N, C-alpha and C positions, 0 to 999 in steps of 0.2 A: 724436311723433304728426304734427307738421307736416311732417316730411320724407316721411312715407308718403302725404301727400295733395297733393303738388306735382303739376303737370301731367305732367311727365316720368315720375314714379313711377307715377302712375295709368295713363298710357298703356302703360308697360311691363307693369304688372300686368294690365291689360286683355287684352293679347295673350298673355302667358306663362301667366297663371293662369286667367283667365276663359275665353278662347277655346280655348287649347291643352290645359290640364289639366282644367278643369271640364266644358266643353262638348264638348271634343275635336272641334272642327269640322274640316272637310276642308282640305287644302292650298289648294284653289281659293278657299275662303272667306277664308283667311288672306291670300292674294295680293290678293283684291279689297279687303279692309279696309285692307291695307297701302298699296295704291295710292291709296285715298281719302284717307288721312291724309298721305301724301307730297304730294299735290296741295294739300290744305288748308294744311299747314304752309309750303309754298313760297309760297302766296298770302298767308298771314298775315305771313310775313317781309317780303314786299315792301310790304304795306299798313301794318304797324306798325313796321317797321324793327327787329324783335327776332328774335334767333336762336331756333330751335325749343326749344333747351335752356333758354332764359330765359323762355319763355312761362309764364303762369299760367292757371289755369282761367277766371278772370273775363275774360281777354283774348278768349276765344272766345264773344263775345256773340251772341245771335240775329241782330243786325244784321250782324255780320261773317260769320256762317254764311250768311245770306241773300245777301250780296254775293258770297261764294264760289260759291254755286250759280248765281247770275246769270252770273258769270265763266265757269263751265263751259259754259253754253249760248251766250253771246255771243262769247267769245274763243276757246274751245276747240272750239266748234261741236258740243258733245255734244247728244244727243237728250234729251227729257224723261225717257225711261226710264233713260238713263245717269245723269242728274241724280238720279233717285230712288234708284238703287243707291248712289250716294255718300252721299245723305242717310240711307239705312238704316244705313250703317256708323257715321255720326256719332250717330244715335239710339241705336244699340247701346252706344256708348261712354258717352253721357251717362246711360243707364239704370244703367250700372255706377257712374258717378260719384255718382249720387243715392243709391245704397246704401252706397258705401264712404266718401264724404265728405259727410255730411249738411249741413255748412256751405255747400255749393254746390248743395243740392237745389233752391232757388228758381230759380236761373239754369238748372240742368239741365232742370227741367220746362218752362221757357220755350222752350228749344231743342227739347224733345220735342214741344211743341205745334205746331211748324212742320209743315205738312201736305205730303204728297206732291203733286206737280204732276199734274193731270189732263191727258190728251193724247188726241188723236184716234187711234183704232186703225185704221190703214190696212191694206188687204189685204197679205199677205206677198209678198215678192219670191222667185220661184223660177225655175229654168231649165227649158226644155223639153229633151227628149232630144237634139235637134239642137244646142242651145246647149251642153249638157254635152259632147257629142262634140267640138265645135269647141274648147272650152276645154281638154279633156284632150289634144287633138292639138297644142296650141300649143307646149309645151316642146320644146327641142332635145335629142333623145335621144343626141346625140353628146357631151353634157357630163354631168358628175357631178350638177350641180344640176338639169339638165333631167330626168334619170331620177328623181331624188328628187321633184321637183315633180309629175311625171305620176303617180307611184304615190300620192303624198299626195292629190292632187285626185280621182283615181279612187276611192280608198278613202273619202274624205269624201262624195262624191256617191252612192256605193252604200250606205254604212252609215249615213249621217246622224249621225256622231259630232260632238259639240260640239267647238269649237276647243280647249278645254282638255284634253278627252279625247284628241284627236288628237295634240296636242303632247307629251303625257305618255306615249305608247305606248313600250314597250320591244320589242326584237326578239323576246323570248320570248312576247310577247302575241299573236303571229301564228302560227297553225297552218295549214300549207299541205298537209296530208295529204288523206285521203279525205273527211273532213268538215271542209273548210277553214273557218276562222272567225277572228275577232279578238275578244279579250277586253279589257274596260276597266272602270274604276271611275268611275261617274258621280256625279251629285248625290246627297247623302244616303248616300254610301258604298255605293251599290247597284252590285254587279258584274253585268255582263251580257255575253253572247256573241252576236255577230252573224255569221251565215253569209256567205260570200263567193262571188261569181260567178266563173266561169272566167277572164274577162278581168282581173278584179281580182287573182286568184291569180297569173296569169301576170306582171302588172306588178310585184307584190310580190316574186315569186320572182326576177325579173330585178334588181330593186333590191337585194335582200338579197345577191345575188352581188357587186354593186358595193360595197355598204355594208361588207361583211366585218366586222361588229360582233359583239361578244360578246352572250350572251343578255340580259344586264342593261343593255346600251347602249341609248340612245335610238334609236327606229326612224327618226325624221326629224330629224337634227341639222343644225346649221350646218356650213359647211366647216371650222370650227375644232373641231367635235365637241361644241359646247355646245348647249343647248336653244334652239330657235326661239322667239322672243317672239311675242306676238299681233300686234304691229306688223309684224314681219318676215313673218308669215304673210299679213297683209293686203297688204303690198307685193308679195310674189311673186304673189299672186292678181291684183292690179291689173295687173302686168306682163303676165301671160298673157292676161288679159281684153282688154287693148289689142291684143295680137297676134291673138287669136281674132276680134276685130271685123272683121278683113279677110276672114275666111272666113264669118262669121255676123253680118250687119249688125244683127240684132235685139238683140244684146248691148249696142249703144251706148245703148239706151233704158233699160237696167237698172243699178241700183246693186248690183253683185255683191260680197257679203261672205262670209266663211267660213260664216256662218249661212244664207246663201242656198243653199249646197250641202246643208245639213241639211234645209231646206225642200224642196229638189228631190227628195231621197230619199223624203221622206214623200209628196209629190205623185205620184211615180212609183208607189209602192205603192198609193196610193189609186186612181190611174187604172187599175191592173190588178185592181181589185176586192178588194183586201185589206181585211179588217174593221178598224174603228177601234181595237178593243181590241188587235189584233195590232200595229198601227202604234205604239200607245202603248208596248207592250213593246219593240218594235224601237228606239224612240228613247229609252227610259228615262224616259218621262213618269210623274209621280206619279199623275196621274188621266187617265182616258179623255177627260174633258171638255176637256183641253188640246188634243186633236187636232181639236176642232171648228173651229179656225181654218182647217184645210185644206179642210173642207167649204165654208166661205165663199169660199175662194180658187179653187175648181174650178168654172169656168163651165160645163163640160160636164155636171156633175151637175145644175146648176140648169136647163140646157136640157133634159135628159132628164125632169126633173120637170115642166117646162112642157108638154112633149109629152103628158104623161098627163092634163093638165087639159082640161076641156071648153070649148067656145066659149059665151060668154054669150048667153042668149036674150032679154036685156032689149032692148026696142025703143028706138031713139034718138029722143028728142023734139026738136022744133024749138026753137031758142034764142029766148027772149023776153026783152027787156031788163027789168031790175029797176026798181022804182019809184025815181025820182030821189032822194028824200029818204032812203029806206032804203039806197040805194047809197052816199050821202054818209056816213051813220052807220057803215056797215060799213067804209068806207075809213079811219076815224079810228084 
């Protein structure tokens, strides 16, 4: 029984049995949880001097987990949202530990009591149409990578696909006929199809002629034919943003990420009067309420609302200084 409740055995069973067999989570969830534990075990090895295969469950104390979360923010410069994603993976594992190994339930519940970090929800970053045009025009179309990057960024900015959805596309997922569209599997294994504009169809058709891949091959691979990583996607985006800044200076003020292109697609739809429920379907949102963040980000909508309001008829009164004692009490 002891062999079944070691840390390594519990971690393997958590991934293979709990996540893959019982819950049948998506490959995106597996990848997210895998990365969380790779980072945690690398940190733990440096802190405790123990190889991951020699760790025990009691080694992963709430104090150590807290130090790991602080390390993500301070040393790796992760946002509070990314920190919470890693903590969610750790919480999921310790819920499994509490059920499978009752002898560790006390410590498991102490880890589970660690709260998510609250953070300020700032307005989303999105690109204007002029900025998107400058970014898409940045790649060198005389190179293989340039043609790939242009098609990739144009598709992302028009469809609003998530980075994981974009990188997992296969050649067969793109239909360039009369009703051109791209199909993908998003969060919660929800499949959706997104129609394509003529300029996106032309870019993809040109890229596929250069790509010369089979139907089941990745649509946007590396030069070696392997899958692009999220880091590689961010790097190529940063490279083209730097080049596009020479043509569009406003890009210098924005932190452009793959998700910024998703936001840009939503804001473009919203600016053209598309209903929120349609935008939610377009982006694969679970709830229409998720699209409310785009209403907050669109200043034009707020300005149109302001124009519909009336001017206040309240008369302005002359200012009179308050009583000195009352003013003192109010200042405390």
